[in-house]
N, C-alpha and C positions, 0 to 999 in steps of 0.2 A: 504494500500500500504506500509506503514511504517513497519508494522508487517512482511509482506512477504519479504521485503528488509532486515530486521533484521535477519530473519531466513536464508535467502540466504547467508548473510555475515557470520553467525555462522557456516553454513555448509561448506562454503569455508575455513574458518579458521580451522575447524576440519579436513578437507581433507589435508591441508598443514602442519598440526602439525607433522605427521611422518617424513616429509622431513626436518623439522627444528631440529628434535631430532636425525636424522640419523648421525652416525659417519662413516667416511671413513675407508675402510679396510687398515690395515697397510701393508707395503711392505714386501715381503718375502725375507729373507737373502739368502736362499738356491737357487741354480740354478734349471733350469727346464730341462726335457728330452723331446725331440720331435722326433717323427718317421716320415719319409718322404717316400712316395711311388710315383714313377713316372710311370704313366700309359699311356702316349701318345707315341705310337710307332714311331720310326724313328727320334726322336728329342732329343739328349742329351741337358741337361739344366744346368745352374749354379744356385745354391740355395743361396739366400742372407738372412742373419739374422741381423737385426739392421743396415742395410746398408753395411755390410761386407760380402764378399763371404765365405760361410761355406762349400759348396760342388762344385767342379769343374767337368764339363762334366758328370753330373749325368745321367746314362743311363736308358732307358725305362726298366721296369720290375724289377728294383732294389729297394730294401728297405734298410733303415738304422736301 
């Protein structure tokens, strides 16, 4: 039983090792470009990005 438990612990540690060594991605300084397509007919919408309105009354069938 002790040998099986030891092997299980070693396997668990080996599985977690990549997570411990992973480094977070650094933030990009440059901005991003986003395309928006509105495909629901009859309903103009407002488009928000980060809580601020980016597009007012965006009409169906329109792309940016």
